[in-house]
N, C-alpha and C positions, 0 to 999 in steps of 0.2 A: 503493500500499499504506500509506504514511504517513497519507494522507487518511482511509483506512478505519479505522485505529487511533484517529485523532482523533475520528471520528464515534462509534465505540463508546464511547470514554471519556466523550464529552459526554453520551451517552444514559444511561451509568451514573450520572453525577453528577446527572442530572436526576430520578432516581427518588426519590420522597419517602420519608422515614421515617415509619412509621405509629406514632404514640405513643398508647397506650391508657391515658389518664389517667382516674381515676374521675370519673364524672359529667360528661363532656365534652358540649359543646353539640351536636356532630354526632350523637352517639348518641341524644340527647334528642329532636332535632327530626325525624330522618329515618332510615329504615331502608334507603334506597337506597344503592348504591355499595358494598354489602358485599363483592361479589366482587372489585371493583377494589382495595379496601383490603386484602383478604386477599392479592391477588397482589403489591401493593407491599410488604407485610410480608414475604412469603416471598422476594422478590427483594432486599430491602434488607439491609444488614449488621446485626449485632447492635448494640443501643443502647450508645452510649458512656457513660462515667461522667457526662458533663455531661448527656446525655439522660436518664439515670436520675434525676439530681437534679432536673430540670425536672419529670419525672412525679411525684416525691415532693412538690414544691412545689404541684402542682395538686390533690393528695389532700386530703380532710377531715382535720382535726386537732382534738385536744382529748380530755380525759378522758371526757366523756360520749358520745363517738362510739361506744363499746362498747355503749351502750344501744339504738342503731339496729339494727333487724333485719338479719340477715346476708343475707337473700334476700327475695324477693317485692316487692310494690309499695311497701312502706315501707322498703326497703333503699336504700342510696345509688344503686345502679344503677336501681332502680325509680323513685325520685324523679326521676331525671334525665330520665325519659321523659314526665312530666306537668307541667302548668303548676303554680305554686307552691301555690295553695290546695287543689288536688286532691292534689298530693304530700304536703302536710302532713296531710291527712285520712287518709292511709295510714299515717301514722307514729305509733305509740301515745305517743310522747314528747310530742307536740304536740296531744293531743286537747282540752285546755282551750282552747288558742288557736283551734282549729278551731271550737269551739262558739261562742266570742265572735265570730269572723269571721262565722259564720252568723247570729247574732243581729243583727249590725250591717249585714247584707246586703252584705258586701264581697267575697264569694267570686268573683263574676263579674268585679269590677273588678280584683282581684288576678290572676286567671287570664288576663284579656285585656291586662294591662299588658306593655309590652315592655321588657326589660332593666331589672330593679329589684333592689335589695338589701333583703332582709328580716331584721330581728333578731327572731328567734322565741323568745319565752319558754317555757320548759318548764312542764309541769303544776305542778311544785313551785314555780316562780316565781309562778304565780297564787295558789297556796295560801298563800304567804308574805305576800300583800297583806292589809292590814287588811280585815276583813270589811265594814265600812261602806263603804270605798272601792270594793270589788268590787261590792257590792250596788248602790251608787249608779250605777256604770257600767252594770251589766246592766239597770237600770231605765230608762236613757236611751240606747238602742242607737244612735239616729241622732245623738245629741249627744255626751255625754262618752265613751261607749264607742268611738264612731268616731274621736274625737280621740285617745284613748290608742292605738288600734290603728294609725292612720296615723302615729303618732309612731314607729313601728318600721319604716317603709318609706322608702327613699331611691331616687331615680332613678338609673339606671345600675348596672351590675354591678361591684361593688367587689371587686377581688382583695385578698388579705391585704396586699400591699405598698401598697395604696391606702387602707387602713383609717384609719390615724392622721390625726386632724384633725377639723375641725368639718364636719358635713353637715346640710343642710337636709332635713327629712322632709316627707312629703306632708301632715302636719298643719299646715305653715307654721312649726313651730317647729324648733329645731335640736338635734342631739345631738352629743356630743364623744367621739371614740374615742382612747384613749391606749394606747400599747404598741408592740410590734413582735414579729416572729417568729411565735410561737404564743401569746403572752400579751398579751391585750387586755382593757381595762376600758371600759365604755360609760357615760356619764353623760347625763341625770340618773338616779341610782339605783345607780351603782357596780356595774353589772352585769358579770359576767365572761362572756366567750365560752367556752362549754364544749364546743362542737363547731362548728368553723368551715369555711367554704369548701365547703359542701354545695351541689351543683348541682341545679337543676330546669330544666324546659324554658325558663322565661323569667326565672328569678331565681337570684341566689347567696344562700344562707341562712347566717346565723350564729345558732346556737342559744345563747341566753343564760340566766343563772340568776336574773334579776330583771326585773320589768316596768318598762319605761321610762315612767312616769307623768310627763307634761309638767308643768313648773312653771306655776303659774297667773299 
């Protein structure tokens, strides 16, 4: 009888907690296992305060997150299902960036990359660039424009607690992130992260309010 009680207890402890964090990789990459996840959720106890804190830490943060659509392909849940260039194309906040990526021919490169971090300038960030700078970049899509855009991409998926520090970008140059919590500045350009920790199928995205033009 004692052995039976121990076996039941061990099985109960082995049941996983199903944490439904916004933009998780599992929901982005596969629709399989839905029934087993639902079963685990129904069998598991309610999330503890520490579990709730973990879920909150995994969620997007920042003042501009309210501008992201609440539903559809451009929402946080929708973006989590698509690779990063496709996800960005569904988000009206990033339409200028998507146009620039298309001009540079980087869409397939970004979509096929595995585990990257993208610092994505808003439409307003591009509009704030000097016209001469933007025009020069758009006229040289395989040169200057590609250099500028790849200066926003870092290998590996950086979580908020990994952001602070210097990071080498795909342009070969480095950017520096300063701050903590939900308050971060990215240089060059002193860009603010206005909506961070957005998940896509292959990338973590931090939406920023300035373009990171690499220093010459």
